[in-house]
N, CA, C and O atoms as a GROMACS GRO file, in nm:
protein
  464
    1UNK      N    1  -6.380   7.153   7.741
    1UNK     CA    2  -6.461   6.979   7.717
    1UNK      C    3  -6.370   6.878   7.751
    1UNK      O    4  -6.409   6.797   7.836
    2UNK      N    5  -6.230   6.861   7.693
    2UNK     CA    6  -6.107   6.805   7.739
    2UNK      C    7  -6.140   6.752   7.857
    2UNK      O    8  -6.198   6.643   7.861
    3UNK      N    9  -6.099   6.839   7.997
    3UNK     CA   10  -6.149   6.793   8.106
    3UNK      C   11  -6.296   6.719   8.131
    3UNK      O   12  -6.296   6.635   8.221
    4UNK      N   13  -6.412   6.740   8.066
    4UNK     CA   14  -6.501   6.661   8.100
    4UNK      C   15  -6.497   6.502   8.026
    4UNK      O   16  -6.584   6.420   8.057
    5UNK      N   17  -6.425   6.478   7.959
    5UNK     CA   18  -6.363   6.364   7.852
    5UNK      C   19  -6.255   6.331   7.945
    5UNK      O   20  -6.250   6.209   7.933
    6UNK      N   21  -6.194   6.354   8.003
    6UNK     CA   22  -6.117   6.288   8.077
    6UNK      C   23  -6.148   6.222   8.222
    6UNK      O   24  -6.112   6.115   8.272
    7UNK      N   25  -6.249   6.358   8.284
    7UNK     CA   26  -6.326   6.288   8.407
    7UNK      C   27  -6.405   6.145   8.377
    7UNK      O   28  -6.395   6.073   8.477
    8UNK      N   29  -6.487   6.077   8.260
    8UNK     CA   30  -6.523   6.026   8.243
    8UNK      C   31  -6.471   5.926   8.232
    8UNK      O   32  -6.504   5.815   8.274
    9UNK      N   33  -6.350   5.971   8.149
    9UNK     CA   34  -6.278   5.798   8.133
    9UNK      C   35  -6.198   5.773   8.241
    9UNK      O   36  -6.128   5.672   8.239
   10UNK      N   37  -6.193   5.878   8.373
   10UNK     CA   38  -6.153   5.836   8.484
   10UNK      C   39  -6.310   5.768   8.603
   10UNK      O   40  -6.315   5.754   8.725
   11UNK      N   41  -6.390   5.749   8.521
   11UNK     CA   42  -6.491   5.722   8.609
   11UNK      C   43  -6.544   5.582   8.542
   11UNK      O   44  -6.621   5.500   8.591
   12UNK      N   45  -6.474   5.582   8.408
   12UNK     CA   46  -6.495   5.413   8.369
   12UNK      C   47  -6.345   5.374   8.394
   12UNK      O   48  -6.320   5.287   8.312
   13UNK      N   49  -6.270   5.391   8.446
   13UNK     CA   50  -6.134   5.344   8.470
   13UNK      C   51  -6.186   5.269   8.652
   13UNK      O   52  -6.155   5.166   8.712
   14UNK      N   53  -6.270   5.379   8.679
   14UNK     CA   54  -6.272   5.279   8.846
   14UNK      C   55  -6.421   5.200   8.847
   14UNK      O   56  -6.447   5.143   8.953
   15UNK      N   57  -6.505   5.192   8.756
   15UNK     CA   58  -6.608   5.115   8.720
   15UNK      C   59  -6.494   4.960   8.687
   15UNK      O   60  -6.481   4.851   8.744
   16UNK      N   61  -6.453   5.001   8.610
   16UNK     CA   62  -6.354   4.886   8.563
   16UNK      C   63  -6.280   4.787   8.632
   16UNK      O   64  -6.262   4.667   8.614
   17UNK      N   65  -6.228   4.901   8.751
   17UNK     CA   66  -6.118   4.814   8.839
   17UNK      C   67  -6.238   4.771   8.952
   17UNK      O   68  -6.197   4.719   9.055
   18UNK      N   69  -6.326   4.783   8.943
   18UNK     CA   70  -6.456   4.706   9.026
   18UNK      C   71  -6.491   4.554   8.963
   18UNK      O   72  -6.558   4.477   9.032
   19UNK      N   73  -6.459   4.525   8.874
   19UNK     CA   74  -6.505   4.445   8.756
   19UNK      C   75  -6.432   4.295   8.835
   19UNK      O   76  -6.340   4.286   8.917
   20UNK      N   77  -6.517   4.190   8.769
   20UNK     CA   78  -6.499   4.027   8.859
   20UNK      C   79  -6.318   4.003   8.784
   20UNK      O   80  -6.214   3.953   8.828
   21UNK      N   81  -6.355   4.070   8.654
   21UNK     CA   82  -6.189   4.043   8.552
   21UNK      C   83  -6.110   4.101   8.611
   21UNK      O   84  -6.026   4.029   8.666
   22UNK      N   85  -6.098   4.224   8.627
   22UNK     CA   86  -6.004   4.294   8.727
   22UNK      C   87  -5.971   4.211   8.827
   22UNK      O   88  -5.858   4.164   8.839
   23UNK      N   89  -6.062   4.187   8.902
   23UNK     CA   90  -5.970   4.176   9.052
   23UNK      C   91  -5.943   4.036   9.029
   23UNK      O   92  -5.830   4.031   9.080
   24UNK      N   93  -5.965   3.918   8.990
   24UNK     CA   94  -5.915   3.831   8.927
   24UNK      C   95  -5.772   3.830   8.880
   24UNK      O   96  -5.692   3.745   8.919
   25UNK      N   97  -5.744   3.917   8.802
   25UNK     CA   98  -5.621   3.948   8.726
   25UNK      C   99  -5.530   3.983   8.840
   25UNK      O  100  -5.421   3.927   8.846
   26UNK      N  101  -5.568   4.079   8.941
   26UNK     CA  102  -5.480   4.170   9.062
   26UNK      C  103  -5.474   4.034   9.157
   26UNK      O  104  -5.377   4.008   9.229
   27UNK      N  105  -5.594   3.953   9.147
   27UNK     CA  106  -5.516   3.838   9.282
   27UNK      C  107  -5.428   3.765   9.236
   27UNK      O  108  -5.344   3.715   9.311
   28UNK      N  109  -5.430   3.736   9.068
   28UNK     CA  110  -5.342   3.617   9.004
   28UNK      C  111  -5.202   3.688   9.030
   28UNK      O  112  -5.123   3.649   9.116
   29UNK      N  113  -5.181   3.797   8.945
   29UNK     CA  114  -5.068   3.863   8.967
   29UNK      C  115  -4.963   3.887   9.116
   29UNK      O  116  -4.845   3.885   9.153
   30UNK      N  117  -5.056   3.902   9.148
   30UNK     CA  118  -5.034   3.920   9.341
   30UNK      C  119  -4.951   3.773   9.368
   30UNK      O  120  -4.833   3.754   9.397
   31UNK      N  121  -5.041   3.696   9.349
   31UNK     CA  122  -4.952   3.540   9.357
   31UNK      C  123  -4.837   3.476   9.281
   31UNK      O  124  -4.730   3.419   9.300
   32UNK      N  125  -4.898   3.508   9.208
   32UNK     CA  126  -4.774   3.503   9.096
   32UNK      C  127  -4.643   3.566   9.072
   32UNK      O  128  -4.544   3.504   9.031
   33UNK      N  129  -4.647   3.694   9.100
   33UNK     CA  130  -4.539   3.755   9.141
   33UNK      C  131  -4.456   3.730   9.257
   33UNK      O  132  -4.336   3.751   9.239
   34UNK      N  133  -4.488   3.694   9.363
   34UNK     CA  134  -4.423   3.656   9.509
   34UNK      C  135  -4.343   3.486   9.437
   34UNK      O  136  -4.279   3.403   9.501
   35UNK      N  137  -4.366   3.485   9.342
   35UNK     CA  138  -4.223   3.418   9.280
   35UNK      C  139  -4.151   3.449   9.125
   35UNK      O  140  -4.186   3.415   9.012
   36UNK      N  141  -4.051   3.518   9.166
   36UNK     CA  142  -4.013   3.572   9.056
   36UNK      C  143  -3.954   3.548   8.972
   36UNK      O  144  -3.932   3.626   8.879
   37UNK      N  145  -3.897   3.395   8.986
   37UNK     CA  146  -3.871   3.349   8.890
   37UNK      C  147  -3.917   3.319   8.802
   37UNK      O  148  -3.857   3.323   8.694
   38UNK      N  149  -4.077   3.265   8.819
   38UNK     CA  150  -4.126   3.227   8.763
   38UNK      C  151  -4.273   3.354   8.661
   38UNK      O  152  -4.329   3.356   8.552
   39UNK      N  153  -4.272   3.426   8.770
   39UNK     CA  154  -4.336   3.545   8.726
   39UNK      C  155  -4.252   3.601   8.591
   39UNK      O  156  -4.311   3.641   8.491
   40UNK      N  157  -4.101   3.598   8.604
   40UNK     CA  158  -4.020   3.636   8.508
   40UNK      C  159  -4.080   3.518   8.384
   40UNK      O  160  -4.142   3.559   8.287
   41UNK      N  161  -4.061   3.421   8.397
   41UNK     CA  162  -4.040   3.323   8.307
   41UNK      C  163  -4.188   3.315   8.245
   41UNK      O  164  -4.184   3.311   8.122
   42UNK      N  165  -4.327   3.312   8.303
   42UNK     CA  166  -4.426   3.408   8.284
   42UNK      C  167  -4.443   3.493   8.189
   42UNK      O  168  -4.508   3.464   8.089
   43UNK      N  169  -4.388   3.606   8.207
   43UNK     CA  170  -4.392   3.793   8.127
   43UNK      C  171  -4.334   3.736   8.028
   43UNK      O  172  -4.362   3.791   7.922
   44UNK      N  173  -4.271   3.656   8.020
   44UNK     CA  174  -4.153   3.600   7.888
   44UNK      C  175  -4.256   3.505   7.773
   44UNK      O  176  -4.225   3.464   7.661
   45UNK      N  177  -4.336   3.495   7.819
   45UNK     CA  178  -4.404   3.376   7.740
   45UNK      C  179  -4.466   3.463   7.735
   45UNK      O  180  -4.433   3.509   7.626
   46UNK      N  181  -4.592   3.573   7.803
   46UNK     CA  182  -4.675   3.630   7.713
   46UNK      C  183  -4.635   3.773   7.607
   46UNK      O  184  -4.704   3.825   7.519
   47UNK      N  185  -4.504   3.807   7.655
   47UNK     CA  186  -4.436   3.882   7.526
   47UNK      C  187  -4.443   3.808   7.398
   47UNK      O  188  -4.499   3.843   7.294
   48UNK      N  189  -4.353   3.654   7.433
   48UNK     CA  190  -4.343   3.595   7.317
   48UNK      C  191  -4.498   3.583   7.244
   48UNK      O  192  -4.519   3.642   7.137
   49UNK      N  193  -4.581   3.518   7.297
   49UNK     CA  194  -4.752   3.517   7.264
   49UNK      C  195  -4.744   3.616   7.213
   49UNK      O  196  -4.686   3.602   7.106
   50UNK      N  197  -4.786   3.770   7.242
   50UNK     CA  198  -4.771   3.882   7.204
   50UNK      C  199  -4.726   3.886   7.078
   50UNK      O  200  -4.797   3.872   6.978
   51UNK      N  201  -4.582   3.909   7.079
   51UNK     CA  202  -4.513   3.904   6.942
   51UNK      C  203  -4.564   3.831   6.819
   51UNK      O  204  -4.566   3.878   6.705
   52UNK      N  205  -4.599   3.723   6.853
   52UNK     CA  206  -4.634   3.659   6.732
   52UNK      C  207  -4.772   3.648   6.705
   52UNK      O  208  -4.803   3.554   6.631
   53UNK      N  209  -4.869   3.728   6.751
   53UNK     CA  210  -4.957   3.736   6.717
   53UNK      C  211  -4.964   3.909   6.664
   53UNK      O  212  -5.031   3.927   6.562
   54UNK      N  213  -4.902   4.026   6.724
   54UNK     CA  214  -4.862   4.079   6.601
   54UNK      C  215  -4.793   4.074   6.476
   54UNK      O  216  -4.822   4.136   6.374
   55UNK      N  217  -4.682   3.979   6.501
   55UNK     CA  218  -4.633   3.902   6.344
   55UNK      C  219  -4.759   3.858   6.254
   55UNK      O  220  -4.742   3.868   6.133
   56UNK      N  221  -4.890   3.808   6.301
   56UNK     CA  222  -4.929   3.715   6.224
   56UNK      C  223  -5.016   3.827   6.169
   56UNK      O  224  -5.050   3.819   6.051
   57UNK      N  225  -5.060   3.945   6.251
   57UNK     CA  226  -5.123   4.044   6.162
   57UNK      C  227  -5.093   4.115   6.054
   57UNK      O  228  -5.154   4.162   5.958
   58UNK      N  229  -4.959   4.112   6.101
   58UNK     CA  230  -4.869   4.183   5.962
   58UNK      C  231  -4.852   4.103   5.900
   58UNK      O  232  -4.799   4.144   5.797
   59UNK      N  233  -4.876   3.937   5.898
   59UNK     CA  234  -4.907   3.874   5.752
   59UNK      C  235  -4.793   3.743   5.766
   59UNK      O  236  -4.816   3.666   5.672
   60UNK      N  237  -4.705   3.703   5.830
   60UNK     CA  238  -4.656   3.611   5.865
   60UNK      C  239  -4.766   3.468   5.919
   60UNK      O  240  -4.863   3.466   5.993
   61UNK      N  241  -4.710   3.383   5.857
   61UNK     CA  242  -4.874   3.290   5.883
   61UNK      C  243  -4.770   3.159   5.966
   61UNK      O  244  -4.815   3.045   5.984
   62UNK      N  245  -4.667   3.188   5.998
   62UNK     CA  246  -4.634   3.034   6.044
   62UNK      C  247  -4.678   3.057   6.240
   62UNK      O  248  -4.619   3.019   6.341
   63UNK      N  249  -4.808   3.138   6.217
   63UNK     CA  250  -4.794   3.178   6.437
   63UNK      C  251  -4.839   3.033   6.454
   63UNK      O  252  -4.806   2.996   6.566
   64UNK      N  253  -4.904   2.933   6.384
   64UNK     CA  254  -4.985   2.816   6.469
   64UNK      C  255  -4.812   2.728   6.475
   64UNK      O  256  -4.777   2.638   6.552
   65UNK      N  257  -4.766   2.765   6.414
   65UNK     CA  258  -4.618   2.638   6.424
   65UNK      C  259  -4.554   2.692   6.521
   65UNK      O  260  -4.514   2.604   6.597
   66UNK      N  261  -4.512   2.844   6.570
   66UNK     CA  262  -4.439   2.906   6.675
   66UNK      C  263  -4.513   2.927   6.759
   66UNK      O  264  -4.455   2.990   6.847
   67UNK      N  265  -4.680   2.899   6.799
   67UNK     CA  266  -4.739   2.881   6.957
   67UNK      C  267  -4.677   2.768   7.010
   67UNK      O  268  -4.612   2.746   7.112
   68UNK      N  269  -4.742   2.644   6.833
   68UNK     CA  270  -4.681   2.502   6.986
   68UNK      C  271  -4.505   2.495   6.984
   68UNK      O  272  -4.466   2.404   7.058
   69UNK      N  273  -4.422   2.553   6.933
   69UNK     CA  274  -4.297   2.532   6.956
   69UNK      C  275  -4.304   2.611   7.095
   69UNK      O  276  -4.251   2.550   7.188
   70UNK      N  277  -4.357   2.726   7.125
   70UNK     CA  278  -4.348   2.830   7.235
   70UNK      C  279  -4.413   2.778   7.343
   70UNK      O  280  -4.364   2.804   7.453
   71UNK      N  281  -4.571   2.670   7.335
   71UNK     CA  282  -4.617   2.636   7.405
   71UNK      C  283  -4.515   2.498   7.466
   71UNK      O  284  -4.521   2.458   7.582
   72UNK      N  285  -4.443   2.451   7.382
   72UNK     CA  286  -4.376   2.327   7.425
   72UNK      C  287  -4.259   2.367   7.533
   72UNK      O  288  -4.222   2.311   7.636
   73UNK      N  289  -4.212   2.501   7.460
   73UNK     CA  290  -4.104   2.502   7.522
   73UNK      C  291  -4.147   2.582   7.674
   73UNK      O  292  -4.073   2.555   7.768
   74UNK      N  293  -4.211   2.635   7.688
   74UNK     CA  294  -4.279   2.689   7.880
   74UNK      C  295  -4.372   2.534   7.868
   74UNK      O  296  -4.466   2.553   7.946
   75UNK      N  297  -4.385   2.422   7.820
   75UNK     CA  298  -4.456   2.268   7.916
   75UNK      C  299  -4.504   2.340   8.055
   75UNK      O  300  -4.596   2.410   8.099
   76UNK      N  301  -4.368   2.273   8.101
   76UNK     CA  302  -4.344   2.294   8.281
   76UNK      C  303  -4.416   2.414   8.358
   76UNK      O  304  -4.484   2.403   8.459
   77UNK      N  305  -4.384   2.547   8.279
   77UNK     CA  306  -4.456   2.638   8.362
   77UNK      C  307  -4.622   2.623   8.333
   77UNK      O  308  -4.709   2.623   8.421
   78UNK      N  309  -4.643   2.613   8.192
   78UNK     CA  310  -4.821   2.573   8.149
   78UNK      C  311  -4.876   2.484   8.244
   78UNK      O  312  -4.998   2.488   8.260
   79UNK      N  313  -4.810   2.409   8.308
   79UNK     CA  314  -4.838   2.289   8.352
   79UNK      C  315  -4.924   2.331   8.514
   79UNK      O  316  -5.016   2.264   8.559
   80UNK      N  317  -4.859   2.474   8.592
   80UNK     CA  318  -4.867   2.520   8.699
   80UNK      C  319  -4.997   2.538   8.687
   80UNK      O  320  -5.034   2.611   8.596
   81UNK      N  321  -5.114   2.468   8.788
   81UNK     CA  322  -5.250   2.588   8.822
   81UNK      C  323  -5.252   2.661   8.834
   81UNK      O  324  -5.349   2.719   8.785
   82UNK      N  325  -5.125   2.766   8.932
   82UNK     CA  326  -5.142   2.988   8.943
   82UNK      C  327  -5.156   3.010   8.762
   82UNK      O  328  -5.235   3.080   8.699
   83UNK      N  329  -5.016   2.897   8.704
   83UNK     CA  330  -4.992   2.998   8.576
   83UNK      C  331  -5.139   2.981   8.498
   83UNK      O  332  -5.199   3.072   8.442
   84UNK      N  333  -5.168   2.884   8.506
   84UNK     CA  334  -5.336   2.888   8.421
   84UNK      C  335  -5.408   2.932   8.486
   84UNK      O  336  -5.517   2.882   8.457
   85UNK      N  337  -5.421   3.012   8.578
   85UNK     CA  338  -5.515   3.102   8.676
   85UNK      C  339  -5.508   3.226   8.624
   85UNK      O  340  -5.602   3.294   8.582
   86UNK      N  341  -5.348   3.264   8.631
   86UNK     CA  342  -5.332   3.382   8.565
   86UNK      C  343  -5.356   3.408   8.434
   86UNK      O  344  -5.427   3.496   8.385
   87UNK      N  345  -5.288   3.317   8.376
   87UNK     CA  346  -5.304   3.306   8.216
   87UNK      C  347  -5.470   3.334   8.178
   87UNK      O  348  -5.508   3.424   8.104
   88UNK      N  349  -5.543   3.252   8.236
   88UNK     CA  350  -5.688   3.278   8.174
   88UNK      C  351  -5.791   3.423   8.242
   88UNK      O  352  -5.907   3.455   8.216
   89UNK      N  353  -5.693   3.482   8.333
   89UNK     CA  354  -5.728   3.622   8.422
   89UNK      C  355  -5.648   3.680   8.306
   89UNK      O  356  -5.739   3.706   8.227
   90UNK      N  357  -5.558   3.709   8.260
   90UNK     CA  358  -5.505   3.802   8.200
   90UNK      C  359  -5.551   3.772   8.069
   90UNK      O  360  -5.473   3.816   7.984
   91UNK      N  361  -5.659   3.708   8.018
   91UNK     CA  362  -5.668   3.686   7.842
   91UNK      C  363  -5.822   3.754   7.870
   91UNK      O  364  -5.884   3.830   7.796
   92UNK      N  365  -5.859   3.700   7.996
   92UNK     CA  366  -6.033   3.796   8.029
   92UNK      C  367  -6.006   3.943   8.015
   92UNK      O  368  -6.053   4.027   7.938
   93UNK      N  369  -5.923   3.950   8.103
   93UNK     CA  370  -5.910   4.082   8.108
   93UNK      C  371  -5.875   4.174   7.966
   93UNK      O  372  -5.952   4.260   7.924
   94UNK      N  373  -5.771   4.147   7.915
   94UNK     CA  374  -5.780   4.121   7.802
   94UNK      C  375  -5.912   4.154   7.682
   94UNK      O  376  -5.939   4.234   7.593
   95UNK      N  377  -5.953   4.067   7.731
   95UNK     CA  378  -6.102   4.067   7.601
   95UNK      C  379  -6.189   4.179   7.648
   95UNK      O  380  -6.225   4.258   7.562
   96UNK      N  381  -6.226   4.197   7.762
   96UNK     CA  382  -6.321   4.334   7.852
   96UNK      C  383  -6.248   4.410   7.802
   96UNK      O  384  -6.315   4.494   7.742
   97UNK      N  385  -6.095   4.437   7.792
   97UNK     CA  386  -6.026   4.598   7.737
   97UNK      C  387  -6.088   4.614   7.591
   97UNK      O  388  -6.142   4.716   7.547
   98UNK      N  389  -6.069   4.481   7.518
   98UNK     CA  390  -6.087   4.508   7.375
   98UNK      C  391  -6.269   4.518   7.360
   98UNK      O  392  -6.292   4.550   7.243
   99UNK      N  393  -6.350   4.509   7.407
   99UNK     CA  394  -6.405   4.519   7.437
   99UNK      C  395  -6.508   4.627   7.451
   99UNK      O  396  -6.616   4.659   7.400
  100UNK      N  397  -6.422   4.669   7.548
  100UNK     CA  398  -6.500   4.871   7.521
  100UNK      C  399  -6.390   4.913   7.426
  100UNK      O  400  -6.440   5.003   7.358
  101UNK      N  401  -6.293   4.898   7.394
  101UNK     CA  402  -6.220   4.946   7.253
  101UNK      C  403  -6.309   4.964   7.137
  101UNK      O  404  -6.332   5.065   7.070
  102UNK      N  405  -6.369   4.805   7.124
  102UNK     CA  406  -6.413   4.815   6.967
  102UNK      C  407  -6.529   4.866   6.981
  102UNK      O  408  -6.575   4.918   6.879
  103UNK      N  409  -6.615   4.869   7.109
  103UNK     CA  410  -6.722   4.947   7.108
  103UNK      C  411  -6.730   5.126   7.098
  103UNK      O  412  -6.814   5.199   7.047
  104UNK      N  413  -6.588   5.159   7.179
  104UNK     CA  414  -6.562   5.307   7.159
  104UNK      C  415  -6.504   5.346   6.977
  104UNK      O  416  -6.513   5.446   6.906
  105UNK      N  417  -6.466   5.255   6.965
  105UNK     CA  418  -6.416   5.272   6.764
  105UNK      C  419  -6.542   5.286   6.737
  105UNK      O  420  -6.578   5.400   6.708
  106UNK      N  421  -6.655   5.164   6.737
  106UNK     CA  422  -6.766   5.138   6.641
  106UNK      C  423  -6.857   5.264   6.648
  106UNK      O  424  -6.906   5.315   6.547
  107UNK      N  425  -6.880   5.322   6.797
  107UNK     CA  426  -6.966   5.451   6.839
  107UNK      C  427  -6.919   5.539   6.794
  107UNK      O  428  -7.000   5.595   6.719
  108UNK      N  429  -6.773   5.615   6.800
  108UNK     CA  430  -6.745   5.677   6.724
  108UNK      C  431  -6.724   5.697   6.614
  108UNK      O  432  -6.702   5.811   6.574
  109UNK      N  433  -6.724   5.577   6.524
  109UNK     CA  434  -6.765   5.575   6.399
  109UNK      C  435  -6.575   5.613   6.343
  109UNK      O  436  -6.563   5.653   6.228
  110UNK      N  437  -6.451   5.597   6.426
  110UNK     CA  438  -6.311   5.594   6.415
  110UNK      C  439  -6.263   5.461   6.267
  110UNK      O  440  -6.272   5.338   6.273
  111UNK      N  441  -6.224   5.529   6.174
  111UNK     CA  442  -6.145   5.432   6.094
  111UNK      C  443  -6.034   5.392   6.116
  111UNK      O  444  -5.923   5.445   6.099
  112UNK      N  445  -6.081   5.244   6.178
  112UNK     CA  446  -5.955   5.177   6.140
  112UNK      C  447  -5.889   5.066   6.021
  112UNK      O  448  -5.818   4.970   6.052
  113UNK      N  449  -5.930   5.104   5.870
  113UNK     CA  450  -5.974   5.005   5.823
  113UNK      C  451  -5.815   4.955   5.729
  113UNK      O  452  -5.777   4.855   5.669
  114UNK      N  453  -5.745   5.121   5.768
  114UNK     CA  454  -5.570   5.112   5.692
  114UNK      C  455  -5.535   5.025   5.794
  114UNK      O  456  -5.414   5.000   5.795
  115UNK      N  457  -5.604   4.969   5.884
  115UNK     CA  458  -5.480   4.854   5.916
  115UNK      C  459  -5.498   4.709   5.892
  115UNK      O  460  -5.430   4.609   5.917
  116UNK      N  461  -5.656   4.738   5.813
  116UNK     CA  462  -5.651   4.605   5.690
  116UNK      C  463  -5.499   4.542   5.629
  116UNK      O  464  -5.498   4.452   5.545
   0.00000   0.00000   0.00000
């Protein structure tokens, strides 16, 4: 049974790797990672956005203000078309992954109410 589920997961991963979202993400990641200093700044920005989102989920309500400050701090980087293209591709990929996880959660009747 376990091997069957794991093989199905590998099949899903293979299918996912052929999606436009994943291909775009890899393309822009490759282009951006060729600029190490900018790549590091973008990853720091992504991490800080993630931390703000997690904090908001745990009841810290100044997320909007923190995001505005963060965008201001990274204004120059966020004006770069490559950075914007990568962040958009990253967002689209994250949405696709979220949709898959939400579908699995709903279909498996997995209770996540404890997270609320």
